[in-house]
MDAnalysis code that builds the backbone (N, CA, C; Angstrom):
import MDAnalysis as mda
import numpy as np

u = mda.Universe.empty(738, n_residues=246, atom_resindex=np.repeat(np.arange(246), 3), trajectory=True)
u.add_TopologyAttr("name", ["N", "CA", "C"] * 246)
u.add_TopologyAttr("resid", np.arange(1, 247))
u.add_TopologyAttr("resname", ["UNK", "UNK", "UNK", "UNK", "UNK", "UNK", "UNK", "UNK", "UNK", "UNK", "UNK", "UNK", "UNK", "UNK", "UNK", "UNK", "UNK", "UNK", "UNK", "UNK", "UNK", "UNK", "UNK", "UNK", "UNK", "UNK", "UNK", "UNK", "UNK", "UNK", "UNK", "UNK", "UNK", "UNK", "UNK", "UNK", "UNK", "UNK", "UNK", "UNK", "UNK", "UNK", "UNK", "UNK", "UNK", "UNK", "UNK", "UNK", "UNK", "UNK", "UNK", "UNK", "UNK", "UNK", "UNK", "UNK", "UNK", "UNK", "UNK", "UNK", "UNK", "UNK", "UNK", "UNK", "UNK", "UNK", "UNK", "UNK", "UNK", "UNK", "UNK", "UNK", "UNK", "UNK", "UNK", "UNK", "UNK", "UNK", "UNK", "UNK", "UNK", "UNK", "UNK", "UNK", "UNK", "UNK", "UNK", "UNK", "UNK", "UNK", "UNK", "UNK", "UNK", "UNK", "UNK", "UNK", "UNK", "UNK", "UNK", "UNK", "UNK", "UNK", "UNK", "UNK", "UNK", "UNK", "UNK", "UNK", "UNK", "UNK", "UNK", "UNK", "UNK", "UNK", "UNK", "UNK", "UNK", "UNK", "UNK", "UNK", "UNK", "UNK", "UNK", "UNK", "UNK", "UNK", "UNK", "UNK", "UNK", "UNK", "UNK", "UNK", "UNK", "UNK", "UNK", "UNK", "UNK", "UNK", "UNK", "UNK", "UNK", "UNK", "UNK", "UNK", "UNK", "UNK", "UNK", "UNK", "UNK", "UNK", "UNK", "UNK", "UNK", "UNK", "UNK", "UNK", "UNK", "UNK", "UNK", "UNK", "UNK", "UNK", "UNK", "UNK", "UNK", "UNK", "UNK", "UNK", "UNK", "UNK", "UNK", "UNK", "UNK", "UNK", "UNK", "UNK", "UNK", "UNK", "UNK", "UNK", "UNK", "UNK", "UNK", "UNK", "UNK", "UNK", "UNK", "UNK", "UNK", "UNK", "UNK", "UNK", "UNK", "UNK", "UNK", "UNK", "UNK", "UNK", "UNK", "UNK", "UNK", "UNK", "UNK", "UNK", "UNK", "UNK", "UNK", "UNK", "UNK", "UNK", "UNK", "UNK", "UNK", "UNK", "UNK", "UNK", "UNK", "UNK", "UNK", "UNK", "UNK", "UNK", "UNK", "UNK", "UNK", "UNK", "UNK", "UNK", "UNK", "UNK", "UNK", "UNK", "UNK", "UNK", "UNK", "UNK", "UNK", "UNK", "UNK", "UNK", "UNK", "UNK", "UNK", "UNK", "UNK", "UNK"])
u.atoms.positions = np.array([
    [0.938, -1.408, -0.042],
    [0.041, -0.049, -0.042],
    [0.925, 1.200, -0.233],
    [0.363, 2.361, -0.822],
    [1.201, 3.636, -0.995],
    [1.413, 4.307, -0.041],
    [2.226, 5.158, 0.287],
    [2.218, 6.171, 1.330],
    [1.310, 7.456, 0.898],
    [0.491, 7.964, 1.978],
    [-0.321, 8.935, 1.588],
    [-0.007, 10.055, 1.264],
    [-0.308, 11.200, 0.877],
    [0.145, 12.225, 0.300],
    [0.696, 12.962, 1.480],
    [-0.321, 12.658, 2.876],
    [0.143, 13.497, 4.156],
    [1.437, 12.972, 4.484],
    [1.738, 11.729, 4.481],
    [3.049, 10.762, 4.903],
    [4.052, 11.273, 4.348],
    [3.861, 11.612, 2.957],
    [5.035, 12.425, 2.135],
    [5.511, 13.576, 2.360],
    [4.231, 14.572, 2.786],
    [4.438, 15.892, 3.371],
    [5.559, 15.643, 4.495],
    [4.666, 14.530, 5.488],
    [5.438, 14.970, 6.763],
    [6.811, 14.090, 6.516],
    [7.248, 13.249, 5.720],
    [8.322, 12.640, 5.393],
    [9.477, 14.017, 4.922],
    [8.815, 14.778, 3.829],
    [9.726, 15.987, 3.421],
    [10.033, 17.161, 4.396],
    [9.120, 17.060, 5.317],
    [9.265, 18.289, 5.973],
    [9.944, 18.021, 7.165],
    [10.464, 16.412, 7.625],
    [11.198, 16.119, 8.769],
    [12.342, 15.916, 7.895],
    [12.869, 16.096, 6.736],
    [14.123, 16.235, 6.326],
    [14.476, 17.714, 6.045],
    [13.555, 18.383, 6.090],
    [13.781, 19.881, 5.997],
    [14.358, 20.238, 6.968],
    [13.820, 20.037, 8.365],
    [14.077, 20.277, 9.282],
    [15.556, 19.546, 10.046],
    [15.514, 18.647, 9.327],
    [17.146, 17.881, 9.580],
    [18.379, 18.673, 9.078],
    [17.415, 19.208, 7.704],
    [18.948, 19.644, 7.335],
    [19.019, 20.942, 7.702],
    [18.115, 21.800, 8.267],
    [18.153, 23.043, 8.804],
    [19.193, 23.037, 9.949],
    [18.605, 22.054, 10.769],
    [19.391, 21.574, 11.871],
    [20.896, 21.647, 11.517],
    [21.482, 21.234, 9.980],
    [22.911, 21.003, 9.859],
    [23.207, 19.583, 9.526],
    [21.916, 18.801, 9.092],
    [22.385, 16.957, 9.055],
    [22.406, 17.192, 7.531],
    [23.893, 16.859, 7.289],
    [24.428, 17.037, 5.697],
    [23.512, 15.779, 5.033],
    [23.089, 14.532, 5.530],
    [22.587, 13.636, 4.908],
    [21.283, 13.798, 4.442],
    [20.644, 14.785, 5.497],
    [19.191, 14.993, 5.214],
    [19.492, 15.813, 3.805],
    [20.299, 16.969, 4.134],
    [20.474, 18.046, 2.810],
    [20.677, 17.148, 1.574],
    [21.581, 15.847, 1.408],
    [22.028, 14.929, 0.265],
    [20.707, 14.868, -0.272],
    [19.647, 14.137, 0.588],
    [18.907, 13.239, 0.275],
    [17.413, 14.755, -0.735],
    [17.550, 15.760, 0.060],
    [16.945, 16.987, -0.466],
    [17.270, 17.365, -1.642],
    [18.516, 17.476, -2.062],
    [19.398, 17.731, -3.220],
    [18.890, 16.874, -4.145],
    [18.864, 15.568, -3.946],
    [18.330, 14.921, -4.961],
    [17.224, 15.027, -5.463],
    [16.228, 15.495, -4.318],
    [14.693, 15.990, -4.973],
    [14.625, 17.183, -5.475],
    [15.831, 18.051, -5.434],
    [15.516, 19.156, -5.932],
    [16.312, 19.002, -7.441],
    [16.948, 18.187, -7.846],
    [18.031, 17.895, -8.801],
    [17.255, 18.487, -9.975],
    [16.243, 17.948, -10.383],
    [15.553, 18.480, -11.906],
    [15.290, 19.849, -11.844],
    [14.864, 20.523, -10.834],
    [14.150, 21.918, -10.721],
    [15.243, 22.791, -11.216],
    [16.645, 22.295, -10.296],
    [17.870, 23.017, -10.319],
    [18.492, 22.725, -11.830],
    [18.316, 21.537, -12.308],
    [18.935, 21.320, -13.361],
    [18.012, 22.323, -14.477],
    [16.820, 22.517, -14.577],
    [16.131, 23.465, -15.359],
    [16.348, 24.868, -15.498],
    [16.787, 25.070, -14.228],
    [17.460, 26.515, -13.870],
    [18.679, 26.870, -14.526],
    [19.730, 25.737, -14.357],
    [20.846, 25.537, -15.124],
    [20.930, 25.911, -16.488],
    [20.003, 25.038, -16.958],
    [19.870, 24.872, -18.719],
    [19.426, 26.217, -19.001],
    [18.455, 27.176, -18.163],
    [17.871, 28.409, -18.910],
    [18.956, 29.546, -18.444],
    [20.281, 29.118, -17.916],
    [21.153, 30.082, -17.408],
    [22.384, 30.046, -17.917],
    [22.791, 28.708, -18.530],
    [24.014, 28.593, -18.774],
    [24.351, 29.128, -20.172],
    [25.589, 30.276, -20.480],
    [25.916, 30.772, -21.393],
    [25.866, 29.709, -22.399],
    [25.924, 30.310, -23.574],
    [25.616, 29.301, -24.530],
    [27.426, 29.010, -24.925],
    [28.260, 29.872, -24.717],
    [29.976, 29.725, -25.162],
    [30.584, 28.732, -24.430],
    [29.838, 28.137, -23.287],
    [30.266, 27.235, -22.066],
    [29.559, 25.966, -22.465],
    [28.780, 26.026, -23.264],
    [27.728, 24.480, -23.097],
    [28.408, 23.290, -23.379],
    [29.200, 23.568, -24.154],
    [29.887, 22.330, -24.943],
    [31.290, 22.025, -24.126],
    [31.793, 22.795, -23.099],
    [32.670, 22.583, -22.298],
    [32.255, 22.211, -20.808],
    [31.340, 22.634, -20.294],
    [30.730, 22.378, -19.144],
    [29.206, 21.560, -19.198],
    [29.395, 20.867, -18.257],
    [28.500, 19.497, -18.010],
    [27.523, 20.088, -17.047],
    [26.190, 20.460, -17.324],
    [25.410, 20.769, -16.128],
    [25.466, 20.032, -14.949],
    [25.946, 18.397, -14.929],
    [25.650, 17.749, -13.869],
    [26.943, 17.936, -12.923],
    [27.839, 18.559, -13.602],
    [29.375, 18.965, -12.837],
    [28.943, 20.203, -12.084],
    [28.346, 21.278, -12.741],
    [27.800, 22.295, -11.971],
    [26.973, 22.114, -10.744],
    [26.127, 21.215, -11.029],
    [25.130, 20.462, -9.858],
    [25.983, 20.108, -8.741],
    [27.083, 19.150, -9.168],
    [28.105, 18.626, -7.941],
    [28.805, 19.681, -7.428],
    [29.167, 20.377, -8.111],
    [29.954, 21.653, -7.263],
    [29.194, 22.668, -6.408],
    [28.051, 22.732, -6.948],
    [27.220, 23.393, -6.080],
    [26.645, 22.620, -4.944],
    [26.485, 21.392, -4.867],
    [26.290, 20.743, -3.609],
    [27.241, 20.757, -2.589],
    [28.670, 20.713, -3.300],
    [29.744, 20.953, -2.282],
    [29.617, 22.188, -1.287],
    [29.451, 23.553, -2.463],
    [29.109, 24.963, -1.832],
    [28.146, 24.628, -0.743],
    [27.033, 23.855, -0.910],
    [25.930, 23.507, 0.284],
    [26.005, 23.058, 1.477],
    [27.041, 21.887, 1.061],
    [27.313, 21.428, 2.505],
    [28.275, 22.288, 2.935],
    [29.408, 23.473, 2.567],
    [29.713, 23.814, 3.401],
    [29.697, 25.082, 3.795],
    [28.384, 25.608, 3.347],
    [27.352, 26.444, 4.131],
    [26.477, 26.316, 4.659],
    [25.998, 25.069, 4.556],
    [25.114, 24.738, 5.574],
    [25.115, 24.958, 7.084],
    [25.991, 25.114, 7.803],
    [26.103, 25.748, 9.182],
    [25.528, 26.876, 9.252],
    [26.499, 27.789, 8.287],
    [26.229, 29.439, 8.250],
    [23.959, 29.082, 8.222],
    [23.699, 28.605, 7.001],
    [22.090, 28.848, 6.599],
    [21.549, 28.113, 8.173],
    [21.977, 27.101, 9.042],
    [20.883, 26.780, 9.948],
    [21.335, 27.714, 10.922],
    [22.111, 28.726, 11.077],
    [22.288, 29.668, 12.079],
    [21.278, 30.734, 11.881],
    [20.501, 30.928, 10.789],
    [19.615, 31.927, 10.678],
    [18.805, 31.316, 9.066],
    [18.236, 30.386, 9.216],
    [17.523, 29.970, 8.079],
    [16.516, 31.147, 7.583],
    [16.603, 32.439, 6.816],
    [15.515, 33.024, 6.717],
    [14.359, 32.810, 5.697],
    [15.520, 32.087, 4.596],
    [14.838, 31.562, 3.290],
    [14.448, 30.287, 3.381],
    [13.505, 29.945, 2.841],
    [12.700, 28.348, 2.804],
    [13.867, 27.778, 2.130],
    [14.066, 26.219, 2.265],
    [15.455, 25.646, 2.263],
    [15.704, 25.420, 0.454],
    [14.372, 25.077, -0.220],
    [14.906, 25.341, -1.963],
    [15.298, 26.534, -2.222],
    [14.622, 27.713, -1.846],
    [15.356, 29.045, -2.347],
    [16.421, 29.031, -1.989],
    [17.399, 28.543, -0.916],
    [18.467, 28.884, -0.741],
    [19.312, 27.832, -1.313],
    [18.859, 26.779, -1.322],
    [19.487, 25.888, -2.580],
    [19.692, 26.001, -3.736],
    [18.635, 27.199, -4.603],
    [18.657, 27.301, -5.434],
    [19.630, 28.567, -5.793],
    [19.528, 29.529, -4.828],
    [20.509, 30.719, -5.110],
    [21.691, 30.107, -4.896],
    [22.235, 29.286, -4.088],
    [23.636, 29.017, -4.274],
    [23.972, 28.291, -5.227],
    [22.977, 27.347, -5.817],
    [23.173, 26.886, -7.007],
    [23.733, 27.552, -8.217],
    [22.685, 28.997, -8.537],
    [23.011, 29.982, -9.575],
    [24.296, 30.779, -8.906],
    [24.512, 30.982, -7.914],
    [26.158, 31.659, -7.808],
    [27.013, 30.688, -8.288],
    [26.916, 29.475, -7.997],
    [27.965, 28.474, -8.260],
    [28.144, 28.737, -10.236],
    [26.796, 28.730, -10.692],
    [26.847, 28.700, -12.299],
    [27.445, 29.979, -12.650],
    [27.198, 31.103, -11.557],
    [27.633, 32.534, -12.181],
    [29.388, 32.601, -12.138],
    [29.913, 31.653, -10.825],
    [31.519, 31.257, -10.860],
    [31.980, 30.613, -12.076],
    [31.214, 29.725, -12.187],
    [31.522, 28.613, -13.546],
    [31.737, 29.583, -14.970],
    [30.694, 30.640, -14.740],
    [30.834, 31.533, -16.099],
    [31.920, 32.381, -15.667],
    [32.138, 33.148, -14.980],
    [33.670, 33.631, -14.601],
    [34.680, 33.152, -14.720],
    [34.911, 31.581, -14.385],
    [36.040, 31.242, -14.551],
    [36.468, 30.676, -16.088],
    [35.270, 30.515, -16.796],
    [35.466, 30.223, -18.541],
    [35.702, 31.133, -19.053],
    [34.995, 32.370, -18.785],
    [34.837, 33.565, -19.605],
    [35.485, 34.852, -19.288],
    [36.013, 34.678, -18.106],
    [36.613, 35.642, -17.775],
    [36.171, 36.960, -17.121],
    [36.863, 38.053, -16.415],
    [35.723, 38.926, -15.422],
    [35.138, 39.997, -16.695],
    [35.103, 39.998, -17.608],
    [33.919, 40.471, -18.671],
    [32.654, 40.146, -18.054],
    [32.514, 38.929, -17.970],
    [31.279, 38.080, -17.414],
    [30.568, 38.961, -16.096],
    [31.268, 39.722, -15.284],
    [30.824, 40.304, -14.319],
    [30.163, 41.707, -14.450],
    [29.255, 41.846, -15.255],
    [28.403, 42.910, -15.224],
    [26.825, 42.744, -15.031],
    [26.188, 43.691, -15.314],
    [24.779, 44.004, -14.912],
    [23.831, 42.819, -15.333],
    [24.616, 42.398, -16.807],
    [23.520, 41.337, -17.670],
    [23.766, 40.036, -16.452],
    [24.708, 39.677, -15.901],
    [25.202, 38.509, -15.185],
    [25.026, 38.703, -13.872],
    [25.540, 39.254, -13.216],
    [24.961, 39.577, -11.729],
    [24.063, 41.143, -11.371],
    [22.734, 40.687, -11.466],
    [22.013, 41.334, -11.209],
    [21.713, 41.846, -9.751],
    [20.655, 42.519, -8.922],
    [20.339, 42.941, -8.017],
    [20.382, 41.788, -6.936],
    [21.012, 42.335, -5.800],
    [21.090, 41.610, -4.854],
    [19.850, 40.424, -4.292],
    [18.710, 40.802, -4.529],
    [17.866, 39.946, -4.300],
    [17.946, 38.563, -5.446],
    [18.170, 38.822, -6.403],
    [18.569, 37.305, -6.832],
    [19.822, 36.579, -6.632],
    [20.658, 37.133, -5.662],
    [21.737, 36.357, -5.299],
    [23.264, 36.431, -6.155],
    [23.223, 37.435, -7.080],
    [24.039, 37.159, -8.456],
    [23.881, 35.895, -9.293],
    [22.637, 35.939, -9.568],
    [22.453, 34.718, -10.335],
    [22.510, 35.104, -11.780],
    [23.064, 34.522, -12.806],
    [22.821, 34.608, -14.065],
    [21.426, 34.719, -14.498],
    [21.175, 35.452, -15.623],
    [19.569, 35.498, -15.722],
    [19.506, 34.267, -17.255],
    [17.704, 34.303, -17.216],
    [17.559, 33.261, -18.560],
    [17.801, 34.102, -19.442],
    [18.783, 33.216, -20.445],
    [19.073, 33.750, -21.653],
    [17.798, 33.761, -22.638],
    [17.887, 34.810, -23.428],
    [16.990, 34.999, -24.633],
    [16.624, 33.671, -25.549],
    [18.201, 33.317, -25.772],
    [18.273, 32.118, -26.590],
    [17.991, 30.486, -25.917],
    [18.234, 30.546, -24.704],
    [17.684, 29.310, -23.766],
    [15.916, 29.357, -23.958],
    [15.612, 30.478, -23.520],
    [14.104, 30.656, -23.877],
    [13.057, 30.332, -24.971],
    [13.772, 30.946, -26.133],
    [13.190, 30.793, -27.319],
    [13.452, 29.026, -27.786],
    [14.155, 28.633, -27.729],
    [14.691, 27.146, -27.958],
    [13.757, 26.319, -27.173],
    [13.354, 26.541, -26.036],
    [12.549, 25.714, -25.185],
    [11.057, 26.180, -25.588],
    [10.730, 27.438, -25.932],
    [9.531, 27.965, -26.581],
    [8.926, 26.929, -27.766],
    [9.925, 27.086, -28.653],
    [9.776, 26.660, -30.013],
    [9.461, 25.311, -30.057],
    [10.395, 24.512, -29.110],
    [9.988, 22.850, -29.082],
    [11.599, 22.458, -30.271],
    [10.883, 21.035, -30.943],
    [11.969, 20.594, -31.409],
    [11.517, 19.823, -32.988],
    [12.174, 19.920, -33.864],
    [11.877, 19.577, -35.400],
    [12.449, 18.664, -35.681],
    [12.481, 17.497, -36.473],
    [12.605, 16.426, -37.117],
    [13.452, 16.397, -38.391],
    [12.562, 17.056, -39.236],
    [12.910, 17.094, -40.685],
    [13.679, 18.306, -41.187],
    [14.567, 18.397, -42.207],
    [15.174, 19.243, -42.656],
    [14.387, 20.482, -42.756],
    [13.322, 20.559, -43.569],
    [12.362, 21.523, -43.388],
    [12.330, 22.224, -42.156],
    [11.538, 21.118, -41.460],
    [11.132, 21.866, -40.068],
    [12.189, 22.055, -39.426],
    [13.568, 21.702, -39.192],
    [14.506, 22.465, -38.653],
    [14.827, 23.867, -39.350],
    [14.764, 23.582, -40.452],
    [14.873, 25.309, -40.979],
    [13.513, 26.351, -40.409],
    [12.312, 25.846, -40.436],
    [11.524, 26.914, -39.988],
    [11.732, 26.870, -38.757],
    [11.999, 25.988, -38.121],
    [12.350, 26.299, -36.481],
    [13.265, 27.248, -36.256],
    [14.434, 27.199, -37.087],
    [15.372, 28.345, -36.745],
    [15.301, 29.638, -37.038],
    [14.100, 29.993, -38.134],
    [13.580, 30.998, -38.492],
    [12.722, 31.855, -37.107],
    [11.941, 30.867, -36.824],
    [11.052, 31.108, -35.786],
    [11.511, 31.508, -34.415],
    [13.090, 30.664, -33.800],
    [13.421, 30.838, -32.691],
    [14.248, 32.310, -32.995],
    [14.944, 32.848, -33.984],
    [15.194, 33.879, -34.253],
    [14.417, 35.166, -34.028],
    [13.116, 35.330, -34.551],
    [11.987, 36.217, -34.258],
    [11.752, 36.013, -32.885],
    [11.690, 34.631, -32.207],
    [11.488, 34.937, -30.684],
    [12.436, 35.486, -30.083],
    [13.335, 35.118, -30.509],
    [14.470, 35.565, -29.513],
    [14.739, 37.239, -29.609],
    [14.385, 37.642, -30.835],
    [14.161, 39.021, -31.169],
    [13.123, 39.903, -30.117],
    [12.006, 38.974, -29.653],
    [10.864, 39.675, -28.905],
    [11.363, 39.420, -27.742],
    [11.638, 38.432, -27.178],
    [12.322, 38.502, -25.946],
    [13.458, 39.429, -25.873],
    [14.261, 39.496, -26.370],
    [15.418, 40.607, -26.005],
    [14.615, 41.946, -25.788],
    [13.369, 42.154, -26.216],
    [13.047, 43.368, -26.284],
    [12.003, 43.616, -24.930],
    [11.919, 42.607, -24.415],
    [11.140, 42.312, -23.251],
    [12.050, 42.985, -22.145],
    [11.630, 43.697, -20.824],
    [12.111, 43.980, -19.637],
    [12.566, 42.691, -19.005],
    [14.045, 42.706, -18.671],
    [14.302, 41.450, -18.068],
    [13.803, 40.999, -17.128],
    [13.107, 41.624, -16.068],
    [12.418, 41.326, -14.998],
    [11.248, 40.101, -15.725],
    [10.153, 41.270, -16.662],
    [9.722, 40.088, -17.453],
    [9.899, 38.769, -18.024],
    [11.156, 38.864, -18.470],
    [11.770, 37.470, -18.722],
    [12.128, 36.596, -18.086],
    [12.445, 37.146, -16.832],
    [12.572, 36.478, -15.371],
    [11.483, 35.623, -15.145],
    [10.463, 36.049, -14.918],
    [9.254, 35.889, -14.350],
    [8.714, 34.860, -15.061],
    [8.873, 35.043, -16.513],
    [7.983, 34.113, -17.341],
    [9.117, 32.532, -17.317],
    [10.405, 32.756, -17.230],
    [11.626, 31.778, -16.899],
    [11.077, 31.061, -15.546],
    [10.683, 31.505, -14.647],
    [10.621, 31.013, -13.269],
    [9.212, 30.372, -13.204],
    [8.226, 30.813, -13.567],
    [7.274, 30.354, -13.405],
    [6.645, 29.236, -14.581],
    [7.074, 29.451, -15.717],
    [6.880, 28.530, -16.958],
    [8.010, 27.206, -16.976],
    [9.599, 27.650, -16.614],
    [9.879, 26.660, -17.246],
    [11.055, 25.791, -15.831],
    [11.253, 26.862, -14.869],
    [11.756, 26.593, -13.829],
    [10.520, 26.085, -12.836],
    [9.113, 26.411, -13.044],
    [8.010, 25.770, -12.571],
    [8.144, 26.262, -11.442],
    [8.245, 27.494, -10.421],
    [8.485, 27.873, -9.356],
    [7.187, 28.389, -9.236],
    [6.810, 28.505, -7.801],
    [5.237, 28.778, -7.822],
    [5.205, 30.220, -7.332],
    [3.920, 30.738, -7.432],
    [3.942, 32.235, -7.385],
    [4.839, 32.440, -5.860],
    [4.574, 31.889, -4.581],
    [5.022, 32.229, -3.501],
    [6.747, 32.114, -3.588],
    [7.006, 31.247, -4.303],
    [8.621, 31.285, -4.533],
    [8.928, 32.100, -5.222],
    [8.144, 32.617, -6.365],
    [8.789, 33.920, -7.030],
    [8.557, 34.946, -6.123],
    [7.878, 35.229, -5.566],
    [7.404, 36.280, -4.508],
    [8.881, 36.271, -3.463],
    [9.352, 35.326, -2.898],
    [10.309, 35.270, -2.244],
    [11.851, 35.959, -3.140],
    [11.846, 35.340, -3.982],
    [13.132, 35.839, -4.758],
    [13.207, 36.854, -5.161],
    [11.810, 37.476, -5.624],
    [11.883, 38.927, -5.684],
    [11.777, 40.189, -4.458],
    [11.478, 39.283, -3.497],
    [11.214, 40.132, -2.288],
    [9.869, 40.702, -1.899],
    [9.026, 40.328, -3.089],
    [7.500, 41.450, -2.909],
    [6.721, 40.408, -2.344],
    [5.551, 40.953, -2.157],
    [4.212, 40.412, -1.742],
    [3.750, 39.445, -2.688],
    [3.090, 38.379, -2.298],
    [2.605, 37.017, -3.355],
    [1.774, 37.979, -4.430],
    [0.857, 38.897, -4.025],
    [0.327, 39.159, -4.780],
    [0.464, 40.238, -5.730],
    [1.783, 41.039, -5.500],
    [2.572, 41.979, -6.433],
    [3.465, 40.954, -7.355],
    [3.837, 39.469, -6.832],
    [4.127, 39.049, -7.923],
    [3.545, 38.466, -8.920],
    [2.176, 37.999, -8.279],
    [1.410, 37.152, -9.448],
    [0.841, 38.636, -10.627],
    [0.744, 39.914, -9.959],
    [0.457, 40.989, -10.987],
    [1.641, 40.962, -11.875],
    [2.885, 40.746, -11.562],
    [4.030, 41.069, -12.215],
    [3.871, 39.902, -13.529],
    [3.453, 38.698, -13.050],
    [3.469, 37.801, -14.018],
    [2.651, 37.973, -15.129],
    [1.340, 38.140, -14.129],
    [0.208, 38.701, -15.286],
    [0.580, 39.672, -16.421],
    [1.303, 40.701, -16.224],
    [1.827, 41.853, -17.062],
    [2.796, 41.302, -17.884],
    [4.084, 40.306, -17.464],
    [4.784, 39.785, -18.286],
    [4.045, 39.023, -19.475],
    [3.069, 38.158, -18.991],
    [2.270, 37.660, -19.743],
    [1.423, 38.279, -20.957],
    [1.059, 39.378, -20.651],
    [0.436, 40.239, -21.295],
    [1.279, 40.982, -22.167],
    [2.187, 41.677, -21.739],
    [3.153, 41.962, -22.612],
    [3.657, 41.046, -23.667],
    [3.886, 39.700, -23.284],
    [4.425, 38.885, -24.569],
    [3.028, 38.563, -25.443],
    [2.255, 38.387, -24.954],
    [0.998, 38.196, -26.035],
    [1.092, 39.048, -26.740],
    [1.073, 40.620, -26.346],
    [0.914, 41.665, -27.124],
    [2.169, 41.844, -28.304],
    [3.179, 41.384, -27.894],
    [4.195, 41.085, -28.935],
    [4.449, 40.141, -29.885],
    [3.729, 39.074, -29.562],
    [3.430, 37.994, -30.430],
    [2.398, 38.132, -31.251],
    [1.485, 38.917, -30.903],
    [0.276, 39.088, -31.871],
    [0.354, 39.193, -33.657],
    [2.071, 39.984, -33.728],
    [2.035, 39.976, -35.152],
    [2.794, 38.803, -35.562],
    [2.857, 37.664, -35.032],
    [3.472, 36.593, -35.255],
    [2.971, 35.360, -34.276],
    [1.471, 34.922, -34.932],
    [0.569, 34.115, -34.448],
    [1.163, 32.622, -33.984],
    [2.083, 32.479, -35.353],
    [2.612, 30.911, -35.419],
    [3.193, 30.735, -33.955],
    [4.012, 31.631, -33.601],
    [5.140, 31.808, -32.765],
    [4.254, 31.655, -31.179],
    [3.157, 32.069, -31.231],
    [2.340, 32.151, -29.917],
    [1.477, 30.771, -29.935],
    [1.126, 30.136, -31.146],
    [0.585, 28.513, -31.236],
    [1.658, 27.681, -30.722],
    [2.871, 28.013, -31.026],
    [4.295, 27.434, -30.617],
    [4.333, 27.386, -28.781],
    [4.079, 28.414, -28.972],
    [4.570, 29.155, -27.257],
    [3.210, 28.401, -26.253],
    [2.019, 28.342, -26.668],
    [0.922, 27.878, -26.279],
    [1.076, 26.277, -25.985],
    [1.264, 25.700, -26.574],
    [1.611, 23.951, -26.770],
    [2.950, 23.663, -26.086],
    [3.974, 24.388, -26.433],
    [5.206, 23.915, -25.291],
    [4.781, 24.003, -24.126],
    [4.327, 25.357, -23.642],
    [4.257, 25.580, -22.313],
    [2.919, 24.471, -21.844],
    [2.366, 24.140, -22.402],
    [0.892, 23.062, -21.729],
    [2.029, 21.683, -21.710],
    [3.315, 21.534, -22.473],
    [3.745, 20.556, -22.528],
    [4.509, 20.314, -20.890],
    [5.486, 21.761, -21.063],
    [6.499, 21.369, -20.054],
    [5.230, 21.374, -18.601],
    [4.036, 22.139, -18.377],
    [3.300, 21.778, -17.493],
    [2.592, 20.652, -17.114],
    [3.293, 19.987, -17.875],
    [2.143, 18.392, -17.593],
    [3.459, 17.340, -17.269],
    [4.453, 17.812, -16.955],
    [5.634, 17.187, -16.331],
    [4.974, 16.879, -14.634],
    [5.409, 16.007, -14.322],
    [5.182, 15.439, -12.975],
    [6.101, 16.102, -11.585],
    [5.799, 17.633, -11.553],
    [6.279, 18.078, -10.952],
    [5.169, 18.990, -9.991],
    [5.578, 19.417, -8.827],
    [4.497, 20.232, -7.767],
    [4.969, 21.960, -8.823],
    [3.561, 22.328, -9.070],
    [3.669, 23.538, -9.629],
    [2.349, 24.273, -9.726],
    [2.338, 25.417, -9.488],
    [1.307, 26.349, -9.901],
    [1.097, 27.271, -10.794],
    [1.984, 26.968, -11.854],
    [2.346, 27.807, -12.923],
    [0.826, 27.869, -13.508],
    [0.746, 29.181, -14.353],
    [-0.816, 29.393, -14.974],
    [-0.745, 28.770, -16.232],
    [-1.760, 28.238, -16.769],
    [-1.555, 27.486, -18.070],
    [-1.656, 28.859, -18.903],
    [-1.452, 28.397, -20.267],
    [-1.050, 29.698, -21.088],
    [-2.738, 29.835, -22.063],
    [-3.742, 28.721, -21.861],
    [-4.922, 29.049, -22.189],
    [-5.666, 30.116, -21.587],
    [-4.879, 30.489, -20.437],
    [-5.706, 31.542, -19.928],
    [-5.312, 33.107, -20.162],
    [-4.558, 33.180, -20.933],
    [-3.806, 34.124, -21.600],
    [-4.513, 35.233, -22.194],
    [-5.674, 34.573, -22.789],
    [-6.736, 35.462, -23.159],
    [-7.568, 36.415, -22.480],
    [-7.536, 35.969, -21.109],
    [-8.261, 36.511, -20.199],
    [-7.016, 37.668, -19.363],
    [-5.963, 37.802, -19.918],
    [-5.108, 38.255, -18.879],
    [-5.661, 39.952, -19.282],
    [-5.986, 40.482, -20.434],
    [-6.723, 41.949, -20.283],
    [-7.329, 42.240, -19.577],
    [-8.513, 41.231, -18.790],
    [-9.632, 41.608, -18.161],
    [-9.170, 41.776, -16.644],
    [-8.071, 40.864, -16.370],
    [-7.771, 40.284, -15.019],
    [-6.615, 41.586, -14.673],
    [-6.175, 41.447, -15.499],
    [-5.089, 42.711, -15.021],
    [-5.063, 43.995, -15.773],
    [-6.340, 44.548, -16.162],
    [-6.230, 45.667, -17.209],
    [-7.044, 46.796, -16.260],
])
């Protein structure tokens, strides 16, 4: 007989409490649970110039070493939920990886944004566009995909960086609205409105490219069907955004 959802939650909470208390074995178990979400974050933010040289799994492994080293300090004053702290340290490790391979030139506003992001690389428009467009197998399909990806990159590049980040967090990292609020250090209602505003702006930009919007909606629906806990808004609701946020 399978464990009830309450039992699973209680087991998870117990692990979190042990990790917060400084138990590295508990941290290791939780890190394995978080691994899929953290990999999504790295895939969205790794600079394309090092993707052939750096394995995301190596970044995760180095991030775990950082986490284990810093766990005692976190345990003294655990202001952030454990996952948000783990995500931040992993993002900082990715930023260090960028600097190691690309040099000090990457220490700029595009890479290390405001303090509430924890000096984490931003999601790149190339990575977002690639995931939004999806895959193609035929030669003709690949050419069409490449053309659409370039157009979508242009749209994403023109967006406010915070809007891109919200979309990346909610629809690809599949963070909850509460988690996004903690990262931005705003209220949950403010985070929700920021999300709605980003969706409205993206929809407005894609009106001139309806085929891209269709790809965007279908790809997002597929991403949200993955078996992870998420409260991300389905893109079917995008048609209602003007009424809700207007």
